[in-house]
N, C-alpha and C positions, 0 to 999 in steps of 0.2 A: 666140942665143936672144932675138932682139928681139921675137918675138911672144908670149912667155910672161910673164905677170905674176907678181909675188911670191906672190900668193895661191894660184895654181896650183902653184907650186914647193913652198910649204909644205904644201899638201894632198897632193901626191904623196909628199913626204918623210914625212908622217904616215902615209900608207897603207903605205909601205915599212916603217916602224917597227912598225906594227901587225902586218904580215905576219911580220916577224922575231920579234916577241914570241909570236905564236900558234905559229909553228914551234918556238920554244924550249920553250913549254909542252907541246907534244905529243911532242917527241922526247927531251928531256933527262930523265934520271931523278933526278939529284941535286937535292934540294929547294932548295938555295941557287941553283943555276942556274935553276931554275924561277922563283924569286923575282926574279932579275935579268931573266928574260924577261918576267915580268909587269910589272916597272917599265919596261922598254923599250916594251912595248905601251901602257902608260898614258901614256908620253911622246908616243907617236904620236897618241893620242886627244887629248891637250892641244894638240898642234900642229894637229890638224884643227879643234878648237874655235877656235883663234886664226885659222886661215885662213878659217873661215866668218864670223867676226865682223868681218873687215876690210872697210872700205868704201873708197870712192874717196878720192883725196887732198884733195878739197875738203870732204868731209863729216866730221863729228865721229865718232870711233870709238864703237862700241856698247859700253857698259859691262857688259852682261849676260854675254857670253862671257868677258870678262876676270875678272869675279867668279867665274864657274864654274871657270875655270882655277885661280885662286888657292885657291878652296875645295877643288878636286880635288887640288891639290898638297899641301895640309895633310892631307887625308884619306889620300892615298897614303903620305905620310911616317909617319903614325900607324899605318896598316895594315902597312907594312914593318917598323916597330919591333916591333909585336906579333908578326908572323910570325917575325922573327929571335929574339925571346925564346922563342917556342914551339919553334922549331927547336933552340935550345940546350938546352932542357929535354928534348926528344925524344932528342937525341943523348946527353945525360947518362943517361937512363933505359935506352935500348936499345943505346947504343954505336955506333949507325949514323946517318948523315946522309941516308940514302935510305929510301924506303918499301919494304916487302917486295914489292909488286906491280910494282916497276919492271922495266925491261927487263933480262934476265939478261946480255946481251952487253955492256952498257955498264960500263966499269970505273970505279966510284965509290970514291974514298977515304973511309973511314969517319970 
């Protein structure tokens, strides 16, 4: 892999993570699994931001993508905590951890 630079590897890895996250959001019925898929997808997006913000070895790094990544991580952490709290409340009220319109063939523990 002498012809591939690290920015390309990071971008391809980010694209794979985004694809895995989208697949998990579309296929999985359990809400906690969907939350994990959403976090995997956001990690891929952060990796893509980092790959686009990289410059050559002689140039100084661009601080804007780094600031966006840090801000995005904080927002993703806060959103994940909020969704976990909402899922716990939903499970307490309904006794289920999956929504009613989920796929019937998937075995979800309550």
